[in-house]
N, CA, C and O atoms as a MOPAC input file, in Angstrom:
PM7 MOZYME 1SCF
protein

 N     23.88100 1   -32.58600 1    -8.48100 1
 C     24.70900 1   -31.59800 1    -7.80600 1
 C     24.63900 1   -30.24600 1    -8.50700 1
 O     24.95300 1   -29.21600 1    -7.91100 1
 N     24.23300 1   -30.25200 1    -9.75300 1
 C     24.12000 1   -28.99600 1   -10.47900 1
 C     23.01200 1   -28.11800 1    -9.90500 1
 O     23.08600 1   -26.89100 1    -9.97700 1
 N     21.99600 1   -28.74100 1    -9.34300 1
 C     20.90000 1   -27.97800 1    -8.74300 1
 C     21.39000 1   -27.18500 1    -7.52400 1
 O     20.92800 1   -26.06900 1    -7.28500 1
 N     22.31800 1   -27.75700 1    -6.75800 1
 C     22.84300 1   -27.03400 1    -5.59700 1
 C     23.69500 1   -25.85000 1    -6.02800 1
 O     23.67900 1   -24.80400 1    -5.37900 1
 N     24.43600 1   -26.00600 1    -7.11200 1
 C     25.22600 1   -24.88900 1    -7.63200 1
 C     24.29500 1   -23.76300 1    -8.07300 1
 O     24.56300 1   -22.59200 1    -7.80500 1
 N     23.20300 1   -24.11600 1    -8.74700 1
 C     22.21800 1   -23.11800 1    -9.16300 1
 C     21.60500 1   -22.42000 1    -7.95000 1
 O     21.45200 1   -21.19900 1    -7.94900 1
 N     21.25400 1   -23.18800 1    -6.92100 1
 C     20.66100 1   -22.59500 1    -5.71500 1
 C     21.65100 1   -21.72300 1    -4.95700 1
 O     21.26300 1   -20.70700 1    -4.38200 1
 N     22.91800 1   -22.10300 1    -4.94800 1
 C     23.95900 1   -21.28700 1    -4.30600 1
 C     24.08500 1   -19.95300 1    -5.02300 1
 O     24.13400 1   -18.90500 1    -4.38000 1
 N     24.13900 1   -19.98300 1    -6.34800 1
 C     24.26000 1   -18.74800 1    -7.12800 1
 C     23.01600 1   -17.88500 1    -6.96700 1
 O     23.11900 1   -16.66700 1    -6.81800 1
 N     21.85100 1   -18.50300 1    -6.99500 1
 C     20.59900 1   -17.76600 1    -6.82400 1
 C     20.52600 1   -17.10200 1    -5.44600 1
 O     20.08100 1   -15.96000 1    -5.32800 1
 N     20.96000 1   -17.81300 1    -4.41700 1
 C     20.97500 1   -17.24800 1    -3.06900 1
 C     21.92800 1   -16.06100 1    -2.97500 1
 O     21.61500 1   -15.05500 1    -2.33800 1
 N     23.09000 1   -16.18200 1    -3.61000 1
 C     24.06200 1   -15.08600 1    -3.58300 1
 C     23.52100 1   -13.86100 1    -4.31700 1
 O     23.72300 1   -12.73100 1    -3.87200 1
 N     22.83900 1   -14.07800 1    -5.43100 1
 C     22.27100 1   -12.96200 1    -6.18800 1
 C     21.20900 1   -12.23800 1    -5.36500 1
 O     21.20800 1   -11.00900 1    -5.30000 1
 N     20.30400 1   -12.99100 1    -4.73500 1
 C     19.27300 1   -12.34900 1    -3.92400 1
 C     19.86000 1   -11.69800 1    -2.67400 1
 O     19.34400 1   -10.68100 1    -2.21100 1
 N     20.92600 1   -12.26700 1    -2.12400 1
 C     21.58800 1   -11.63300 1    -0.98100 1
 C     22.11400 1   -10.25500 1    -1.37700 1
 O     21.88100 1    -9.27200 1    -0.67400 1
 N     22.82000 1   -10.18600 1    -2.49800 1
 C     23.35700 1    -8.89700 1    -2.93200 1
 C     22.24300 1    -7.92400 1    -3.34400 1
 O     22.38100 1    -6.71400 1    -3.16600 1
 N     21.15300 1    -8.44600 1    -3.89000 1
 C     20.01900 1    -7.59600 1    -4.25100 1
 C     19.43900 1    -6.91600 1    -2.99900 1
 O     19.24000 1    -5.70100 1    -2.97900 1
 N     19.17400 1    -7.71100 1    -1.96800 1
 C     18.58400 1    -7.12900 1    -0.76300 1
 C     19.58700 1    -6.27600 1     0.00200 1
 O     19.18200 1    -5.32800 1     0.67400 1
 N     20.86900 1    -6.57500 1    -0.07200 1
 C     21.87100 1    -5.72800 1     0.58000 1
 C     21.92900 1    -4.36200 1    -0.08000 1
 O     22.03500 1    -3.34700 1     0.60800 1
 N     21.86000 1    -4.32200 1    -1.41400 1
 C     21.86700 1    -3.01700 1    -2.07100 1
 C     20.58200 1    -2.26000 1    -1.78200 1
 O     20.60800 1    -1.03800 1    -1.63800 1
 N     19.44800 1    -2.96900 1    -1.69500 1
 C     18.19600 1    -2.31200 1    -1.32000 1
 C     18.29300 1    -1.74700 1     0.09500 1
 O     17.75500 1    -0.67800 1     0.38100 1
 N     18.98000 1    -2.46900 1     0.97700 1
 C     19.14600 1    -1.99700 1     2.35200 1
 C     19.96700 1    -0.71100 1     2.38100 1
 O     19.61300 1     0.22900 1     3.09200 1
 N     21.04300 1    -0.65800 1     1.62800 1
 C     21.88700 1     0.53500 1     1.63700 1
 C     21.19400 1     1.74200 1     1.00200 1
 O     21.47300 1     2.88300 1     1.37000 1
 N     20.30100 1     1.49300 1     0.05900 1
 C     19.62600 1     2.59100 1    -0.61500 1
 C     18.38700 1     3.07400 1     0.12800 1
 O     17.91100 1     4.17900 1    -0.13200 1
 N     17.86000 1     2.28000 1     1.03700 1
 C     16.65800 1     2.66900 1     1.77200 1
 C     16.98600 1     3.78000 1     2.76800 1
 O     18.07900 1     3.83700 1     3.33100 1
 N     16.01100 1     4.65500 1     2.96600 1
 C     16.23100 1     5.76400 1     3.89700 1
 C     15.47100 1     5.58700 1     5.20200 1
 O     15.86000 1     6.15400 1     6.22300 1
 N     14.40000 1     4.81300 1     5.18600 1
 C     13.59600 1     4.62300 1     6.38500 1
 C     14.17200 1     3.49100 1     7.24400 1
 O     14.55600 1     2.44900 1     6.71200 1
 N     14.23500 1     3.68500 1     8.56300 1
 C     14.93500 1     2.71500 1     9.42000 1
 C     14.29100 1     1.32500 1     9.48500 1
 O     15.00600 1     0.32300 1     9.48200 1
 N     12.97500 1     1.24500 1     9.54200 1
 C     12.32700 1    -0.07000 1     9.61000 1
 C     12.50400 1    -0.80300 1     8.28900 1
 O     12.73000 1    -2.01300 1     8.26700 1
 N     12.39900 1    -0.06600 1     7.19100 1
 C     12.59600 1    -0.68600 1     5.87900 1
 C     14.02900 1    -1.20500 1     5.74100 1
 O     14.24800 1    -2.25700 1     5.14200 1
 N     15.00200 1    -0.47700 1     6.28900 1
 C     16.39300 1    -0.95000 1     6.27600 1
 C     16.52500 1    -2.26600 1     7.03800 1
 O     17.19400 1    -3.19200 1     6.58100 1
 N     15.89000 1    -2.33900 1     8.19300 1
 C     15.95400 1    -3.56600 1     8.98600 1
 C     15.25900 1    -4.72000 1     8.27700 1
 O     15.71500 1    -5.86100 1     8.35200 1
 N     14.15500 1    -4.42800 1     7.58900 1
 C     13.43600 1    -5.45800 1     6.85500 1
 C     14.28100 1    -5.99000 1     5.69800 1
 O     14.34300 1    -7.20000 1     5.47700 1
 N     14.92800 1    -5.09100 1     4.96600 1
 C     15.82000 1    -5.53000 1     3.89200 1
 C     17.01500 1    -6.30400 1     4.43900 1
 O     17.44900 1    -7.28100 1     3.83000 1
 N     17.54700 1    -5.88200 1     5.57000 1
 C     18.66900 1    -6.59900 1     6.18200 1
 C     18.25600 1    -8.01100 1     6.59600 1
 O     19.02800 1    -8.95600 1     6.43600 1
 N     17.05500 1    -8.15100 1     7.12000 1
 C     16.56700 1    -9.47900 1     7.49800 1
 C     16.37300 1   -10.36400 1     6.27300 1
 O     16.71400 1   -11.54700 1     6.29600 1
 N     15.82600 1    -9.79000 1     5.20500 1
 C     15.65900 1   -10.56700 1     3.97700 1
 C     17.00900 1   -10.97600 1     3.39900 1
 O     17.16700 1   -12.09900 1     2.91900 1
 N     17.97700 1   -10.07200 1     3.44300 1
 C     19.31000 1   -10.39900 1     2.95300 1
 C     19.93000 1   -11.52400 1     3.78000 1
 O     20.58900 1   -12.40600 1     3.23000 1
 N     19.72700 1   -11.49600 1     5.07900 1
 C     20.28600 1   -12.53400 1     5.93800 1
 C     19.60200 1   -13.88100 1     5.73900 1
 O     20.22000 1   -14.92500 1     5.94700 1
 N     18.33800 1   -13.86900 1     5.34200 1
 C     17.66700 1   -15.12700 1     5.00000 1
 C     18.38100 1   -15.77400 1     3.82000 1
 O     18.63900 1   -16.97800 1     3.82900 1
 N     18.69800 1   -14.97900 1     2.80800 1
 C     19.37400 1   -15.53600 1     1.64300 1
 C     20.83400 1   -15.87100 1     1.93200 1
 O     21.38900 1   -16.77000 1     1.30000 1
 N     21.46400 1   -15.17700 1     2.86100 1
 C     22.79900 1   -15.57300 1     3.28600 1
 C     22.74800 1   -16.93200 1     3.98200 1
 O     23.62000 1   -17.77500 1     3.76900 1
 N     21.73500 1   -17.14000 1     4.80600 1
 C     21.54600 1   -18.43300 1     5.45100 1
 C     21.27800 1   -19.53800 1     4.45400 1
 O     21.77900 1   -20.65200 1     4.60800 1
 N     20.48400 1   -19.23700 1     3.41900 1
 C     20.23100 1   -20.26200 1     2.40200 1
 C     21.49700 1   -20.54900 1     1.59200 1
 O     21.71700 1   -21.68500 1     1.17400 1
 N     22.32500 1   -19.53300 1     1.37000 1
 C     23.60900 1   -19.74400 1     0.70000 1
 C     24.47700 1   -20.70300 1     1.50800 1
 O     25.03800 1   -21.65200 1     0.96000 1
 N     24.58400 1   -20.45600 1     2.79500 1
 C     25.40000 1   -21.31000 1     3.66000 1
 C     24.81600 1   -22.71900 1     3.73800 1
 O     25.55900 1   -23.70000 1     3.71800 1
 N     23.49500 1   -22.82300 1     3.82400 1
 C     22.83200 1   -24.12500 1     3.86900 1
 C     23.09700 1   -24.92700 1     2.59800 1
 O     23.50500 1   -26.08600 1     2.67300 1
 N     22.87400 1   -24.32900 1     1.44200 1
 C     23.07600 1   -25.05000 1     0.18700 1
 C     24.54600 1   -25.38200 1    -0.04700 1
 O     24.86400 1   -26.41900 1    -0.62900 1
 N     25.44400 1   -24.50400 1     0.40500 1
 C     26.86700 1   -24.80500 1     0.28400 1
 C     27.23800 1   -26.00900 1     1.14500 1
 O     28.00500 1   -26.87000 1     0.71400 1
 N     26.69800 1   -26.07100 1     2.35100 1
 C     26.95600 1   -27.21600 1     3.21600 1
 C     26.41200 1   -28.50400 1     2.64200 1
 O     27.07300 1   -29.54000 1     2.70800 1
 N     25.21000 1   -28.45700 1     2.07600 1
 C     24.63300 1   -29.65800 1     1.47000 1
 C     25.44600 1   -30.07500 1     0.25000 1
 O     25.67100 1   -31.26500 1     0.02900 1
 N     25.88400 1   -29.10400 1    -0.53900 1
 C     26.70100 1   -29.41300 1    -1.71600 1
 C     28.01700 1   -30.07400 1    -1.31900 1
 O     28.44900 1   -31.02500 1    -1.97000 1
 N     28.65200 1   -29.58700 1    -0.27200 1
 C     29.89600 1   -30.19600 1     0.18800 1
 C     29.65400 1   -31.59100 1     0.72900 1
 O     30.48300 1   -32.48200 1     0.54600 1
 N     28.53800 1   -31.78500 1     1.38600 1
 C     28.18200 1   -33.09000 1     1.92800 1
 C     27.98900 1   -34.11500 1     0.81700 1
 O     28.38700 1   -35.27300 1     0.94800 1
 N     27.37900 1   -33.67900 1    -0.26900 1
 C     27.12900 1   -34.57500 1    -1.39500 1
 C     28.39100 1   -34.79300 1    -2.22100 1
 O     28.61900 1   -35.89200 1    -2.72500 1
 N     29.20500 1   -33.76400 1    -2.36000 1
 C     30.37000 1   -33.83200 1    -3.24800 1
 C     31.52800 1   -34.64200 1    -2.67300 1
 O     32.16500 1   -35.41400 1    -3.39000 1
 N     31.79500 1   -34.47100 1    -1.40300 1
 C     32.96700 1   -35.10100 1    -0.79700 1
 C     32.54700 1   -35.98700 1     0.36800 1
 O     31.58500 1   -35.69100 1     1.07800 1
 N     33.28200 1   -37.07400 1     0.55100 1
 C     33.04000 1   -37.96100 1     1.67600 1
 C     34.27400 1   -37.95400 1     2.58000 1
 O     35.41100 1   -37.96300 1     2.10800 1
 N     34.02200 1   -37.93900 1     3.86400 1
 C     35.08600 1   -37.93400 1     4.85700 1
 C     34.56500 1   -37.39700 1     6.16600 1
 O     33.58300 1   -36.65600 1     6.20100 1
 N     35.21600 1   -37.76800 1     7.22400 1
 C     34.74800 1   -37.36700 1     8.55100 1
 C     34.81200 1   -35.85700 1     8.73600 1
 O     33.88800 1   -35.26000 1     9.28900 1
 N     35.88600 1   -35.24300 1     8.28200 1
 C     36.02600 1   -33.79700 1     8.43100 1
 C     34.96200 1   -33.06800 1     7.60900 1
 O     34.38800 1   -32.07400 1     8.05500 1
 N     34.71300 1   -33.57200 1     6.41600 1
 C     33.68700 1   -32.96700 1     5.56000 1
 C     32.31600 1   -33.04500 1     6.21000 1
 O     31.54800 1   -32.08500 1     6.14900 1
 N     32.00000 1   -34.17000 1     6.82700 1
 C     30.70400 1   -34.30900 1     7.49500 1
 C     30.56500 1   -33.33500 1     8.65800 1
 O     29.49200 1   -32.77400 1     8.87500 1
 N     31.63000 1   -33.13600 1     9.39500 1
 C     31.58200 1   -32.21000 1    10.53400 1
 C     31.41000 1   -30.77200 1    10.05700 1
 O     30.55400 1   -30.04700 1    10.56300 1
 N     32.21700 1   -30.36200 1     9.09200 1
 C     32.14300 1   -28.98700 1     8.58300 1
 C     30.80400 1   -28.74100 1     7.89000 1
 O     30.19100 1   -27.69100 1     8.08300 1
 N     30.34700 1   -29.70100 1     7.08500 1
 C     29.06000 1   -29.54800 1     6.40100 1
 C     27.91700 1   -29.49300 1     7.41200 1
 O     26.95800 1   -28.74500 1     7.22000 1
 N     28.00700 1   -30.26400 1     8.47100 1
 C     26.98800 1   -30.21300 1     9.51800 1
 C     26.93200 1   -28.85800 1    10.19600 1
 O     25.85300 1   -28.35600 1    10.51000 1
 N     28.09800 1   -28.26800 1    10.42300 1
 C     28.14900 1   -26.92700 1    11.01300 1
 C     27.52800 1   -25.90300 1    10.06300 1
 O     26.75500 1   -25.04500 1    10.48900 1
 N     27.86900 1   -25.99800 1     8.76800 1
 C     27.29200 1   -25.07500 1     7.78700 1
 C     25.77600 1   -25.23000 1     7.68900 1
 O     25.04900 1   -24.23900 1     7.61400 1
 N     25.30700 1   -26.46300 1     7.68900 1
 C     23.86600 1   -26.70400 1     7.58900 1
 C     23.14100 1   -26.16600 1     8.82300 1
 O     22.09800 1   -25.52400 1     8.70100 1
 N     23.68800 1   -26.42600 1    10.00000 1
 C     23.06100 1   -25.92900 1    11.23400 1
 C     23.07100 1   -24.40100 1    11.28000 1
 O     22.07300 1   -23.78700 1    11.65700 1
 N     24.18700 1   -23.78700 1    10.90100 1
 C     24.27500 1   -22.32500 1    10.89100 1
 C     23.31500 1   -21.72800 1     9.86800 1
 O     22.66700 1   -20.71700 1    10.14000 1
 N     23.21900 1   -22.34800 1     8.69100 1
 C     22.30500 1   -21.86200 1     7.66200 1
 C     20.85600 1   -21.92600 1     8.10700 1
 O     20.09600 1   -20.97900 1     7.90400 1
 N     20.47300 1   -23.04200 1     8.71600 1
 C     19.09100 1   -23.18200 1     9.20400 1
 C     18.80500 1   -22.16400 1    10.30500 1
 O     17.72600 1   -21.57300 1    10.34300 1
 N     19.77500 1   -21.96000 1    11.20300 1
 C     19.58100 1   -20.98600 1    12.28400 1
 C     19.41700 1   -19.57600 1    11.72400 1
 O     18.55400 1   -18.82800 1    12.18300 1
 N     20.23200 1   -19.20500 1    10.73900 1
 C     20.10600 1   -17.87700 1    10.12700 1
 C     18.76700 1   -17.70900 1     9.43300 1
 O     18.13200 1   -16.66000 1     9.55000 1
 N     18.33600 1   -18.72800 1     8.71500 1
 C     17.05800 1   -18.64200 1     8.00600 1
 C     15.90200 1   -18.47700 1     8.98700 1
 O     15.05100 1   -17.60700 1     8.80100 1
 N     15.86600 1   -19.29700 1    10.02000 1
 C     14.74700 1   -19.25600 1    10.96900 1
 C     14.71500 1   -17.93100 1    11.73300 1
 O     13.66400 1   -17.29700 1    11.82900 1
 N     15.86200 1   -17.50900 1    12.27700 1
 C     15.89800 1   -16.27700 1    13.05900 1
 C     15.51700 1   -15.07300 1    12.21800 1
 O     14.71500 1   -14.24400 1    12.64800 1
 N     16.08400 1   -14.96700 1    11.01800 1
 C     15.82500 1   -13.79300 1    10.19300 1
 C     14.46300 1   -13.83900 1     9.51500 1
 O     13.92700 1   -12.79100 1     9.15600 1
 N     13.89000 1   -15.02400 1     9.32900 1
 C     12.51600 1   -15.10200 1     8.83000 1
 C     11.55700 1   -14.50500 1     9.85800 1
 O     10.63600 1   -13.76800 1     9.50800 1
 N     11.78500 1   -14.83100 1    11.11700 1
 C     10.95200 1   -14.26200 1    12.18000 1
 C     11.12900 1   -12.74800 1    12.26000 1
 O     10.15600 1   -12.01800 1    12.45000 1
 N     12.35600 1   -12.27700 1    12.11800 1
 C     12.61000 1   -10.83500 1    12.16100 1
 C     11.97300 1   -10.13000 1    10.96900 1
 O     11.37500 1    -9.06700 1    11.13100 1
 N     12.09300 1   -10.70300 1     9.78100 1
 C     11.51100 1   -10.08600 1     8.58600 1
 C      9.99600 1   -10.05200 1     8.68600 1
 O      9.36700 1    -9.07400 1     8.28200 1
 N      9.41000 1   -11.10600 1     9.21700 1
 C      7.95700 1   -11.13600 1     9.39300 1
 C      7.51700 1   -10.06400 1    10.39600 1
 O      6.46600 1    -9.44600 1    10.22800 1
 N      8.32200 1    -9.85100 1    11.43400 1
 C      8.00500 1    -8.82100 1    12.43100 1
 C      8.10300 1    -7.42200 1    11.82200 1
 O      7.20000 1    -6.60500 1    11.99900 1
 N      9.19200 1    -7.14400 1    11.10600 1
 C      9.38200 1    -5.81600 1    10.52300 1
 C      8.40100 1    -5.53000 1     9.39600 1
 O      8.04600 1    -4.37600 1     9.16000 1
 N      7.96400 1    -6.56800 1     8.70200 1
 C      7.04700 1    -6.37100 1     7.57300 1
 C      5.72800 1    -5.75100 1     8.02900 1
 O      5.07100 1    -5.05400 1     7.25500 1
 N      5.34100 1    -5.99800 1     9.26600 1
 C      4.10600 1    -5.42200 1     9.79800 1
 C      4.16400 1    -3.89200 1     9.83800 1
 O      3.13200 1    -3.23100 1     9.72800 1
 N      5.35100 1    -3.33400 1     9.99400 1
 C      5.49700 1    -1.89900 1    10.21000 1
 C      5.98300 1    -1.13500 1     8.98300 1
 O      6.06800 1     0.09300 1     9.02500 1
 N      6.30500 1    -1.82500 1     7.89300 1
 C      6.84600 1    -1.15200 1     6.71500 1
 C      5.81400 1    -0.22700 1     6.07900 1
 O      6.12300 1     0.92400 1     5.76800 1
 N      4.60500 1    -0.71100 1     5.88400 1
 C      3.57200 1     0.11800 1     5.25100 1
 C      3.21400 1     1.31300 1     6.12500 1
 O      3.00900 1     2.41800 1     5.62200 1
 N      3.14100 1     1.09300 1     7.42800 1
 C      2.82500 1     2.20000 1     8.33700 1
 C      3.92900 1     3.24900 1     8.33100 1
 O      3.64400 1     4.44700 1     8.34000 1
 N      5.17900 1     2.81500 1     8.31500 1
 C      6.29400 1     3.75600 1     8.27700 1
 C      6.29900 1     4.54800 1     6.99400 1
 O      6.57800 1     5.74700 1     7.00500 1
 N      5.99600 1     3.90000 1     5.89300 1
 C      5.93700 1     4.59300 1     4.60900 1
 C      4.82100 1     5.62700 1     4.61200 1
 O      5.00600 1     6.74500 1     4.13100 1
 N      3.67200 1     5.26100 1     5.14800 1
 C      2.52700 1     6.18100 1     5.20700 1
 C      2.84900 1     7.38600 1     6.08600 1
 O      2.46500 1     8.50700 1     5.75500 1
 N      3.54400 1     7.17400 1     7.19800 1
 C      3.84700 1     8.27900 1     8.11500 1
 C      4.92200 1     9.21000 1     7.58700 1
 O      4.94300 1    10.38400 1     7.95600 1
 N      5.80200 1     8.73100 1     6.74900 1
 C      6.93700 1     9.53900 1     6.29600 1
 C      6.76000 1    10.10900 1     4.89800 1
 O      7.73600 1    10.53500 1     4.28100 1
 N      5.56200 1    10.12600 1     4.39800 1
 C      5.35300 1    10.72900 1     3.07300 1
 C      4.80700 1    12.12100 1     3.18500 1
 O      4.57100 1    12.77500 1     2.16900 1

């Protein structure tokens, strides 16, 4: 269970890292790319938290809530991975055009 705590903390750190990069960026596509990356780590935070709760506690309510967290985390990761991959194609071009 200690590994899930480490992964939760790591996800939170990378979420805040990409959020600060998003706020500091000036180019619009780069902002969207950082926002997508931040949301990927937010999804992984929610996913690992749900798995940790599933492992730590047993009970019907815990299984339902953990299942919701796991499903929401996976949905956030998948959707924002696709968005980040899409925006990544245009980051270099935007940088080249705005210099």
